[in-house]
MIDRENBA-941840 format. One record per atom (N, C-alpha, C): residue number from 0; x, y, z; atom name; residue in three letters. Coordinates in nm, 2 decimals. Each point is the difference from the previous one (the first is absolute). Example, Ala and Ser with C-alpha at 12.3 -4.5 7.8 and 13.67 -1.06 7.14 Angstrom:
2
- 0 1.32 -0.57 0.78 N ALA
- 0 -0.09 0.12 0.00 CA ALA
- 0 0.09 0.12 0.00 C ALA
- 1 -0.04 0.11 -0.07 N SER
- 1 0.09 0.11 0.00 CA SER
- 1 -0.08 0.11 0.08 C SER
END
This chain:
103
- 0 0.08 -0.13 0.02 N UNK
- 0 -0.08 0.14 -0.01 CA UNK
- 0 0.12 0.13 0.00 C UNK
- 1 -0.02 0.05 -0.10 N UNK
- 1 0.04 0.15 -0.03 CA UNK
- 1 -0.06 0.08 0.11 C UNK
- 2 0.12 0.12 0.08 N UNK
- 2 -0.04 0.07 0.06 CA UNK
- 2 -0.01 0.13 -0.07 C UNK
- 3 -0.11 0.07 0.11 N UNK
- 3 -0.04 0.15 -0.08 CA UNK
- 3 0.03 0.07 0.13 C UNK
- 4 -0.04 0.16 -0.02 N UNK
- 4 0.03 0.09 0.10 CA UNK
- 4 -0.11 -0.03 0.11 C UNK
- 5 -0.12 -0.03 -0.03 N UNK
- 5 -0.12 -0.02 0.09 CA UNK
- 5 0.05 -0.12 0.07 C UNK
- 6 0.05 -0.12 -0.05 N UNK
- 6 0.03 -0.13 0.07 CA UNK
- 6 0.12 0.05 0.12 C UNK
- 7 0.10 0.07 -0.06 N UNK
- 7 0.13 0.04 0.09 CA UNK
- 7 -0.07 0.10 0.10 C UNK
- 8 -0.09 0.07 -0.03 N UNK
- 8 -0.06 0.09 0.13 CA UNK
- 8 -0.08 -0.06 0.09 C UNK
- 9 -0.08 -0.11 -0.05 N UNK
- 9 -0.08 -0.09 0.08 CA UNK
- 9 0.11 -0.08 0.11 C UNK
- 10 0.09 -0.06 -0.08 N UNK
- 10 0.10 -0.09 0.11 CA UNK
- 10 0.08 0.10 0.09 C UNK
- 11 0.03 0.11 -0.07 N UNK
- 11 0.08 0.09 0.11 CA UNK
- 11 -0.10 0.03 0.11 C UNK
- 12 -0.16 0.02 0.00 N UNK
- 12 -0.06 0.01 0.10 CA UNK
- 12 -0.01 -0.12 0.08 C UNK
- 13 0.00 -0.12 -0.06 N UNK
- 13 0.00 -0.14 0.05 CA UNK
- 13 0.13 0.02 0.14 C UNK
- 14 0.10 0.01 -0.07 N UNK
- 14 0.13 -0.05 0.06 CA UNK
- 14 0.04 0.13 0.10 C UNK
- 15 -0.08 0.10 -0.03 N UNK
- 15 0.03 0.12 0.11 CA UNK
- 15 0.11 0.10 -0.02 C UNK
- 16 0.03 0.00 -0.14 N UNK
- 16 0.12 0.08 -0.05 CA UNK
- 16 -0.06 0.15 -0.06 C UNK
- 17 -0.13 -0.02 0.01 N UNK
- 17 -0.10 0.15 -0.01 CA UNK
- 17 -0.11 0.00 0.06 C UNK
- 18 -0.07 0.11 0.06 N UNK
- 18 -0.12 -0.01 0.07 CA UNK
- 18 -0.12 0.02 -0.10 C UNK
- 19 -0.11 -0.04 0.05 N UNK
- 19 -0.13 0.04 -0.08 CA UNK
- 19 -0.03 0.15 -0.04 C UNK
- 20 0.08 0.11 0.06 N UNK
- 20 -0.03 0.09 -0.04 CA UNK
- 20 0.12 0.02 -0.12 C UNK
- 21 0.10 -0.06 -0.01 N UNK
- 21 0.10 0.01 -0.09 CA UNK
- 21 -0.04 -0.05 -0.13 C UNK
- 22 -0.08 -0.14 0.00 N UNK
- 22 -0.03 -0.04 -0.10 CA UNK
- 22 -0.13 0.08 -0.06 C UNK
- 23 -0.07 0.05 0.09 N UNK
- 23 -0.10 0.05 -0.05 CA UNK
- 23 0.02 0.15 -0.06 C UNK
- 24 0.11 0.05 0.02 N UNK
- 24 0.04 0.16 -0.07 CA UNK
- 24 0.05 -0.08 -0.13 C UNK
- 25 0.09 -0.13 -0.01 N UNK
- 25 0.01 -0.01 -0.11 CA UNK
- 25 -0.09 -0.04 -0.10 C UNK
- 26 -0.11 -0.06 0.03 N UNK
- 26 -0.11 -0.06 -0.08 CA UNK
- 26 -0.04 0.15 -0.04 C UNK
- 27 0.00 0.10 0.10 N UNK
- 27 -0.07 0.14 -0.08 CA UNK
- 27 0.07 0.06 -0.11 C UNK
- 28 0.14 -0.03 0.00 N UNK
- 28 0.08 0.07 -0.08 CA UNK
- 28 0.02 -0.06 -0.14 C UNK
- 29 -0.06 -0.13 0.00 N UNK
- 29 0.03 -0.10 -0.13 CA UNK
- 29 -0.13 0.01 -0.08 C UNK
- 30 0.04 -0.04 -0.12 N UNK
- 30 -0.13 0.02 -0.13 CA UNK
- 30 -0.03 -0.17 0.05 C UNK
- 31 -0.15 0.02 -0.03 N UNK
- 31 -0.07 -0.16 0.01 CA UNK
- 31 -0.07 -0.01 -0.15 C UNK
- 32 0.02 -0.12 -0.04 N UNK
- 32 -0.05 -0.09 -0.13 CA UNK
- 32 -0.13 0.01 0.04 C UNK
- 33 -0.11 0.01 -0.09 N UNK
- 33 -0.11 -0.02 -0.03 CA UNK
- 33 -0.02 -0.16 0.00 C UNK
- 34 -0.10 -0.07 0.09 N UNK
- 34 -0.02 -0.11 -0.04 CA UNK
- 34 -0.10 -0.07 -0.05 C UNK
- 35 -0.13 0.11 0.05 N UNK
- 35 -0.15 -0.02 -0.03 CA UNK
- 35 -0.02 0.02 -0.14 C UNK
- 36 -0.10 -0.08 -0.04 N UNK
- 36 -0.06 0.05 -0.16 CA UNK
- 36 -0.09 0.11 0.02 C UNK
- 37 -0.01 0.06 -0.12 N UNK
- 37 -0.09 0.09 0.00 CA UNK
- 37 -0.14 -0.01 0.05 C UNK
- 38 -0.06 0.12 0.06 N UNK
- 38 -0.13 -0.05 0.07 CA UNK
- 38 -0.10 0.02 -0.12 C UNK
- 39 -0.10 -0.15 0.01 N UNK
- 39 -0.07 0.01 -0.13 CA UNK
- 39 -0.11 0.10 0.00 C UNK
- 40 -0.03 0.05 -0.11 N UNK
- 40 -0.08 0.09 -0.04 CA UNK
- 40 -0.14 -0.01 -0.04 C UNK
- 41 0.00 -0.17 -0.04 N UNK
- 41 -0.15 0.00 -0.04 CA UNK
- 41 -0.01 -0.15 0.06 C UNK
- 42 -0.16 -0.07 -0.03 N UNK
- 42 -0.01 -0.13 0.04 CA UNK
- 42 0.07 -0.09 -0.06 C UNK
- 43 0.03 0.02 -0.15 N UNK
- 43 0.06 -0.08 -0.07 CA UNK
- 43 0.15 -0.01 0.04 C UNK
- 44 0.06 0.12 0.03 N UNK
- 44 0.14 -0.02 0.04 CA UNK
- 44 0.01 -0.08 0.15 C UNK
- 45 -0.09 0.03 0.06 N UNK
- 45 0.02 -0.07 0.15 CA UNK
- 45 -0.02 -0.13 -0.03 C UNK
- 46 -0.09 -0.04 -0.11 N UNK
- 46 -0.01 -0.16 -0.01 CA UNK
- 46 0.11 -0.06 -0.06 C UNK
- 47 0.04 0.06 -0.07 N UNK
- 47 0.15 -0.05 -0.07 CA UNK
- 47 0.09 -0.02 0.12 C UNK
- 48 0.04 0.11 0.07 N UNK
- 48 0.10 0.00 0.11 CA UNK
- 48 -0.04 -0.11 0.11 C UNK
- 49 -0.13 -0.02 -0.01 N UNK
- 49 -0.03 -0.13 0.11 CA UNK
- 49 0.05 -0.13 -0.06 C UNK
- 50 0.01 0.00 -0.15 N UNK
- 50 0.05 -0.14 -0.06 CA UNK
- 50 0.14 -0.01 0.02 C UNK
- 51 0.07 0.11 0.05 N UNK
- 51 0.17 -0.03 -0.03 CA UNK
- 51 0.04 -0.03 0.11 C UNK
- 52 0.10 -0.06 0.00 N UNK
- 52 0.10 -0.06 0.12 CA UNK
- 52 0.05 0.10 0.10 C UNK
- 53 0.04 -0.02 0.10 N UNK
- 53 0.04 0.08 0.07 CA UNK
- 53 0.13 0.05 0.00 C UNK
- 54 0.01 0.14 -0.01 N UNK
- 54 0.17 0.06 -0.04 CA UNK
- 54 0.09 -0.08 0.08 C UNK
- 55 0.14 -0.04 -0.05 N UNK
- 55 0.07 -0.02 0.08 CA UNK
- 55 0.09 0.11 0.10 C UNK
- 56 0.05 -0.06 0.13 N UNK
- 56 0.07 0.09 0.04 CA UNK
- 56 0.09 0.10 -0.05 C UNK
- 57 0.03 0.11 0.02 N UNK
- 57 0.10 0.07 -0.09 CA UNK
- 57 0.12 0.05 0.09 C UNK
- 58 0.11 -0.06 -0.05 N UNK
- 58 0.14 0.04 0.10 CA UNK
- 58 0.02 0.13 0.02 C UNK
- 59 0.00 0.02 0.12 N UNK
- 59 0.06 0.14 0.03 CA UNK
- 59 -0.13 0.11 0.03 C UNK
- 60 -0.10 -0.05 -0.02 N UNK
- 60 -0.12 0.05 0.04 CA UNK
- 60 -0.06 0.01 0.14 C UNK
- 61 -0.14 0.05 0.02 N UNK
- 61 -0.06 -0.02 0.14 CA UNK
- 61 -0.05 -0.17 0.02 C UNK
- 62 0.00 -0.05 -0.13 N UNK
- 62 -0.04 -0.12 0.02 CA UNK
- 62 0.11 -0.10 0.09 C UNK
- 63 0.13 0.06 -0.03 N UNK
- 63 0.08 -0.05 0.14 CA UNK
- 63 -0.04 -0.01 0.11 C UNK
- 64 -0.02 0.14 0.04 N UNK
- 64 -0.04 0.03 0.15 CA UNK
- 64 -0.12 -0.08 0.03 C UNK
- 65 -0.13 -0.03 -0.08 N UNK
- 65 -0.07 -0.06 0.04 CA UNK
- 65 0.04 -0.16 0.01 C UNK
- 66 0.08 -0.04 -0.08 N UNK
- 66 0.03 -0.15 0.00 CA UNK
- 66 0.07 -0.02 0.11 C UNK
- 67 0.11 0.07 0.05 N UNK
- 67 0.05 0.03 0.13 CA UNK
- 67 -0.08 -0.01 0.13 C UNK
- 68 -0.11 0.09 -0.01 N UNK
- 68 -0.13 -0.04 0.09 CA UNK
- 68 -0.04 -0.12 0.03 C UNK
- 69 -0.07 -0.02 -0.11 N UNK
- 69 -0.04 -0.15 -0.03 CA UNK
- 69 0.09 -0.11 0.05 C UNK
- 70 0.12 -0.01 -0.01 N UNK
- 70 0.09 -0.09 0.07 CA UNK
- 70 0.01 0.01 0.12 C UNK
- 71 -0.02 0.14 0.08 N UNK
- 71 0.00 0.00 0.14 CA UNK
- 71 0.13 0.06 0.03 C UNK
- 72 0.06 0.08 -0.08 N UNK
- 72 0.17 0.05 -0.03 CA UNK
- 72 -0.04 0.16 0.05 C UNK
- 73 -0.13 0.06 0.02 N UNK
- 73 -0.04 0.11 0.04 CA UNK
- 73 -0.09 0.00 0.12 C UNK
- 74 0.00 0.09 0.11 N UNK
- 74 -0.13 0.00 0.05 CA UNK
- 74 -0.08 0.08 -0.03 C UNK
- 75 -0.12 -0.03 0.04 N UNK
- 75 -0.12 0.11 -0.04 CA UNK
- 75 0.05 0.15 0.02 C UNK
- 76 0.03 0.04 0.10 N UNK
- 76 0.05 0.16 0.00 CA UNK
- 76 0.11 0.01 -0.10 C UNK
- 77 0.10 -0.08 -0.04 N UNK
- 77 0.11 0.03 -0.10 CA UNK
- 77 -0.07 0.00 -0.10 C UNK
- 78 -0.10 -0.10 -0.06 N UNK
- 78 -0.03 0.00 -0.16 CA UNK
- 78 -0.11 0.14 0.00 C UNK
- 79 -0.07 0.05 0.15 N UNK
- 79 -0.09 0.10 -0.04 CA UNK
- 79 0.11 0.15 -0.02 C UNK
- 80 0.11 0.00 0.06 N UNK
- 80 0.09 0.10 -0.04 CA UNK
- 80 0.03 0.02 -0.09 C UNK
- 81 0.07 -0.13 -0.07 N UNK
- 81 0.05 -0.02 -0.11 CA UNK
- 81 -0.09 0.05 -0.13 C UNK
- 82 -0.12 -0.06 0.03 N UNK
- 82 -0.12 0.04 -0.12 CA UNK
- 82 -0.02 0.13 -0.02 C UNK
- 83 0.00 0.08 0.12 N UNK
- 83 -0.05 0.13 0.00 CA UNK
- 83 0.10 0.09 -0.07 C UNK
- 84 0.16 -0.06 0.00 N UNK
- 84 0.11 0.07 -0.04 CA UNK
- 84 -0.02 -0.02 -0.14 C UNK
- 85 -0.04 -0.12 -0.03 N UNK
- 85 -0.01 -0.03 -0.17 CA UNK
- 85 -0.11 0.09 -0.06 C UNK
- 86 -0.12 0.02 0.07 N UNK
- 86 -0.11 0.06 -0.05 CA UNK
- 86 0.07 0.14 -0.01 C UNK
- 87 0.05 0.07 0.10 N UNK
- 87 0.06 0.11 -0.02 CA UNK
- 87 0.08 0.05 -0.11 C UNK
- 88 0.08 -0.12 -0.04 N UNK
- 88 0.08 0.01 -0.10 CA UNK
- 88 -0.05 -0.01 -0.13 C UNK
- 89 -0.10 -0.06 0.00 N UNK
- 89 -0.07 -0.02 -0.16 CA UNK
- 89 -0.10 0.12 -0.02 C UNK
- 90 -0.04 0.07 0.11 N UNK
- 90 -0.09 0.11 -0.01 CA UNK
- 90 0.11 0.10 -0.04 C UNK
- 91 0.09 0.03 0.06 N UNK
- 91 0.11 0.10 -0.05 CA UNK
- 91 0.05 -0.01 -0.17 C UNK
- 92 0.04 -0.16 0.00 N UNK
- 92 0.02 0.02 -0.13 CA UNK
- 92 -0.12 0.01 -0.09 C UNK
- 93 -0.13 -0.05 0.03 N UNK
- 93 -0.11 0.07 -0.09 CA UNK
- 93 0.03 0.15 -0.01 C UNK
- 94 -0.02 0.06 0.12 N UNK
- 94 0.00 0.14 0.00 CA UNK
- 94 0.12 0.05 -0.11 C UNK
- 95 0.12 -0.03 0.01 N UNK
- 95 0.11 0.05 -0.09 CA UNK
- 95 -0.03 -0.04 -0.14 C UNK
- 96 -0.06 -0.09 -0.04 N UNK
- 96 -0.02 -0.06 -0.15 CA UNK
- 96 -0.17 0.08 -0.02 C UNK
- 97 -0.06 0.07 0.09 N UNK
- 97 -0.10 0.07 -0.03 CA UNK
- 97 -0.13 -0.08 -0.04 C UNK
- 98 -0.02 -0.12 0.08 N UNK
- 98 -0.08 -0.12 -0.03 CA UNK
- 98 -0.10 0.03 0.14 C UNK
- 99 -0.12 0.00 -0.02 N UNK
- 99 -0.10 0.04 0.10 CA UNK
- 99 -0.04 -0.14 0.04 C UNK
- 100 0.03 -0.11 -0.04 N UNK
- 100 0.01 -0.12 0.04 CA UNK
- 100 0.11 -0.05 0.06 C UNK
- 101 -0.01 -0.05 0.12 N UNK
- 101 0.13 -0.09 0.05 CA UNK
- 101 -0.02 -0.14 0.04 C UNK
- 102 -0.11 -0.06 -0.07 N UNK
- 102 -0.02 -0.14 0.03 CA UNK
- 102 0.10 -0.10 -0.03 C UNK
END
């Protein structure tokens, strides 16, 4: 399994070489890859998306944070703090790009 910045930061949190606040700050400063499909705009698009396989996890994305939580590598508090940091970064990225949507 290859390493990514996100995975490295989560490992640093787990081994105590970085604090939760340090990791959250780094999460706020980085760019996050969008991993979700666009929101369907019609019933036809909604039905078409329902037939698709789930998208695979994207390395270096928020998917890694969720996977770490699912594996029990993050506490609920850590997950909440890091999720908020990711959301802040995505909103800021959308603002800089002039996008109203940040989903």
